[in-house]
C-alpha positions as CSV (number, residue, x, y, z in Angstrom):
1,M,45.9,-160.9,-144.6
2,N,49.2,-162.7,-144.4
3,I,51.2,-162.0,-141.2
4,T,54.8,-163.0,-140.6
5,I,55.7,-163.2,-136.9
6,S,59.3,-163.4,-135.7
7,G,59.8,-165.3,-132.5
8,S,62.6,-166.3,-130.3
9,K,65.9,-167.7,-131.8
10,G,65.0,-166.4,-135.2
11,S,61.9,-168.5,-135.7
12,K,59.3,-167.4,-138.2
13,T,55.5,-168.1,-138.1
14,N,53.1,-167.3,-140.9
15,V,49.5,-166.7,-140.0
16,K,46.6,-166.1,-142.4
17,L,43.6,-164.2,-141.2
18,A,40.6,-162.4,-142.6
19,T,40.9,-158.7,-143.0
20,N,38.5,-157.9,-140.2
21,S,40.3,-160.1,-137.7
22,T,41.2,-158.7,-134.3
23,V,44.4,-158.8,-132.3
24,L,42.7,-161.5,-130.1
25,D,42.1,-163.6,-133.2
26,L,45.8,-163.3,-134.1
27,K,46.8,-164.3,-130.6
28,K,44.6,-167.4,-130.8
29,E,46.1,-168.5,-134.1
30,Y,49.6,-167.9,-133.0
31,S,48.9,-169.8,-129.8
32,K,47.7,-172.8,-131.8
33,A,50.8,-172.7,-134.0
34,T,53.4,-172.3,-131.3
35,K,51.6,-173.9,-128.2
36,K,52.2,-170.7,-126.3
37,S,49.6,-169.6,-123.7
38,I,47.5,-166.8,-125.2
39,H,48.0,-164.8,-122.0
40,R,51.8,-164.7,-122.6
41,I,51.6,-163.3,-126.1
42,S,52.3,-159.8,-127.1
43,F,53.0,-158.3,-130.6
44,K,54.7,-155.2,-132.0
45,Q,55.5,-154.1,-135.5
46,D,58.9,-155.3,-136.9
47,V,60.5,-151.9,-137.5
48,D,63.6,-150.2,-136.1
49,T,61.9,-146.9,-135.0
50,N,58.6,-146.2,-133.2
51,P,57.2,-149.7,-133.6
52,V,53.4,-150.0,-133.2
53,R,52.3,-152.2,-130.3
54,L,49.2,-154.3,-130.8
55,D,48.0,-154.1,-127.2
56,D,44.3,-153.9,-127.7
57,D,42.7,-157.3,-128.2
58,S,39.4,-155.9,-129.4
59,K,40.9,-153.8,-132.2
60,T,41.2,-155.1,-135.7
61,I,44.7,-155.6,-137.1
62,E,43.7,-153.6,-140.1
63,S,43.0,-150.6,-137.8
64,Y,46.6,-150.3,-136.9
65,G,47.5,-149.4,-140.4
66,L,50.2,-152.0,-140.9
67,G,49.4,-152.9,-144.5
68,P,48.1,-156.2,-146.0
69,S,51.2,-158.3,-145.1
70,P,52.6,-156.9,-141.9
71,S,55.7,-158.3,-140.1
72,L,55.4,-158.5,-136.4
73,I,57.7,-159.4,-133.5
74,F,56.4,-161.8,-130.7
75,K,57.3,-160.9,-127.1
76,D,56.8,-163.5,-124.4
77,L,55.2,-161.7,-121.4
78,G,56.4,-164.5,-119.1
79,P,54.4,-166.4,-116.5
80,Q,50.9,-164.9,-115.9
81,I,48.3,-165.0,-113.1
82,G,44.7,-163.9,-113.0
83,Y,43.9,-160.4,-111.8
84,R,41.2,-161.6,-109.6
85,T,43.5,-164.2,-108.0
86,V,46.1,-161.5,-107.2
87,F,43.5,-159.3,-105.5
88,L,42.0,-162.2,-103.5
89,V,45.5,-163.2,-102.2
90,E,46.8,-159.7,-101.5
91,Y,43.7,-158.8,-99.5
92,F,43.6,-162.1,-97.6
93,G,47.1,-161.5,-96.0
94,P,46.2,-158.4,-93.9
95,M,43.2,-160.3,-92.4
96,L,45.3,-163.3,-91.7
97,F,48.0,-161.4,-89.9
98,V,45.7,-159.4,-87.7
99,S,43.5,-162.4,-86.9
100,L,46.6,-164.4,-85.9
101,Y,47.9,-161.5,-83.7
102,A,44.4,-161.3,-82.1
103,L,44.9,-164.9,-80.8
104,R,47.9,-163.4,-78.9
105,P,50.3,-166.4,-79.3
106,S,52.6,-166.7,-76.3
107,F,55.8,-166.7,-78.4
108,L,55.0,-163.1,-79.5
109,F,53.3,-161.6,-76.4
110,G,54.2,-163.9,-73.5
111,E,52.4,-166.6,-71.5
112,A,49.9,-164.2,-69.8
113,A,48.8,-162.4,-73.0
114,S,46.0,-164.8,-74.0
115,S,44.3,-164.3,-70.6
116,T,44.6,-160.5,-70.7
117,P,41.3,-158.9,-71.7
118,F,41.2,-157.0,-75.0
119,N,40.7,-153.2,-74.7
120,W,37.4,-152.4,-76.5
121,V,39.2,-150.0,-78.8
122,A,41.7,-152.7,-79.9
123,L,38.8,-155.1,-80.5
124,L,37.0,-152.4,-82.5
125,G,40.2,-151.9,-84.6
126,V,40.6,-155.6,-85.3
127,C,36.9,-155.8,-86.4
128,C,37.1,-152.7,-88.6
129,W,40.4,-153.9,-90.2
130,N,39.0,-157.3,-91.1
131,L,35.6,-155.9,-92.3
132,H,37.5,-153.5,-94.6
133,F,39.5,-156.3,-96.3
134,L,36.5,-158.7,-96.3
135,K,34.6,-156.0,-98.2
136,R,37.4,-155.8,-100.7
137,E,37.4,-159.6,-101.1
138,L,33.7,-159.5,-101.8
139,E,34.0,-156.6,-104.2
140,T,36.7,-158.5,-106.1
141,I,34.5,-161.6,-106.5
142,F,31.2,-159.9,-107.2
143,V,31.8,-156.3,-108.4
144,H,35.1,-155.7,-110.0
145,K,35.6,-156.1,-113.8
146,F,39.1,-156.3,-115.1
147,S,40.1,-155.0,-118.5
148,R,42.8,-157.7,-118.8
149,P,42.5,-161.3,-117.6
150,T,46.1,-161.7,-116.3
151,M,49.1,-159.8,-115.1
152,P,52.8,-160.9,-114.7
153,L,53.2,-163.5,-111.9
154,S,55.9,-161.3,-110.3
155,N,53.2,-158.7,-109.5
156,L,51.7,-161.2,-107.0
157,F,54.8,-161.0,-104.8
158,K,55.1,-157.2,-105.0
159,N,51.4,-156.6,-104.2
160,C,51.4,-159.2,-101.4
161,A,54.5,-157.7,-99.9
162,Y,52.8,-154.3,-99.8
163,Y,49.6,-155.4,-98.2
164,W,50.8,-158.2,-96.0
165,C,53.5,-156.0,-94.5
166,F,50.9,-153.5,-93.4
167,G,49.0,-156.3,-91.7
168,A,52.2,-157.5,-90.0
169,V,53.2,-154.0,-88.8
170,I,49.8,-152.7,-87.7
171,G,48.5,-155.9,-86.2
172,Y,51.3,-156.3,-83.6
173,P,50.8,-153.1,-81.6
174,L,47.0,-153.2,-82.1
175,C,46.7,-156.7,-80.5
176,S,49.4,-156.3,-77.9
177,P,48.3,-156.5,-74.2
178,A,50.3,-153.3,-73.9
179,F,48.1,-151.4,-76.3
180,V,47.2,-147.9,-75.2
181,P,44.1,-146.5,-76.7
182,P,43.5,-142.9,-77.8
183,S,40.8,-140.8,-76.1
184,D,37.2,-141.9,-76.6
185,T,36.6,-138.7,-78.6
186,Q,39.3,-139.6,-81.1
187,V,37.9,-143.1,-81.3
188,Y,34.4,-142.0,-82.1
189,I,35.6,-139.5,-84.7
190,G,37.9,-142.0,-86.3
191,F,35.2,-144.7,-86.4
192,A,32.7,-142.2,-87.9
193,I,35.2,-141.3,-90.7
194,F,35.9,-145.0,-91.3
195,A,32.2,-145.9,-91.6
196,L,31.6,-142.9,-93.9
197,F,34.4,-143.8,-96.2
198,E,33.5,-147.5,-96.3
199,L,29.9,-146.8,-97.2
200,G,31.0,-144.2,-99.8
201,N,33.5,-146.4,-101.5
């Protein structure tokens, strides 16, 4: 199978592969020829209307029905980062923010804040919050399997902004010396729901 790949600035790369080769095999050969990271490589059919995208690394090129000598277009996916890395960083932020708030730094809460006892409900909230995200970190390391090894680097900043802002917004009133707890009944019901969902997920 002879494959012609059009790259940036009108460059052309010819790749020869066996008929049973997969998209991943093609990416490896193209990576060798162009010195591009395999994780930045994407291909689509070189046609004007309804081009076929070769987006499944496990499928054979032949299965896309492009013929014995297809012409493809290379697309650079840009800087990439591992899925697992993104998950670990985005879940670390909420724990960091709430834990720092729990230290009650004087520049946020005043000089007397560090000596003010924590309300037991606030302390319970801090513990539940950190346990939830610690559980997510451990699941990311030991449980989750990712269909793709990487995602665009820009997703790291979007995902972190989402999770880290939650930590910043929720942690401040929760750890403040002025925190006013709900009724004990509400706390017990809320904690029971939290525990049930954590165990069930």
